[in-house]
C-alpha positions, 0 to 999 in steps of 0.5 A, spaced: 537 545 461 530 547 459 532 542 453 533 537 458 527 538 462 522 539 456 526 533 454 524 528 460 517 531 460 516 530 452 519 521 456 514 522 461 508 523 457 509 518 452 511 513 458 504 513 462 502 513 455 504 506 455 501 505 463 495 498 463 491 502 469 487 499 472 479 499 471 474 503 476 471 495 478 480 493 478 480 499 482 475 497 489 477 490 489 484 492 489 482 497 494 476 492 499 482 487 499 488 491 501 483 493 508 481 487 509 488 484 510 490 490 513 484 488 519 487 482 519 494 484 520 491 489 525 487 484 529 492 479 529 498 484 531 493 486 536 493 479 539 499 478 539 501 484 544 495 483 548 497 475 548 505 478 549 503 484 556 499 478 559 504 473 559 510 479 561 505 482 566 505 475 569 512 473 568 513 481 573 
C-alpha cells in the first residue's frame, strides 16, 4: 500500500513538471477576461430577469 502511494506521488510530481504554467501577465489577462465576461453575462441575465418579471406581472 505504501509503495503504491509513493509511486503515485512520484508520478504526480513527474507530470506536474511537464505542465506549461502561464506567465504572470497571461494569468492577469485571463483573469480580466473572465471577470469582464462574467459581468456581461450577469448584466444580461439581470436585464432578462427584470423584463420577464415586468411581463409576468402585467399578465397576472
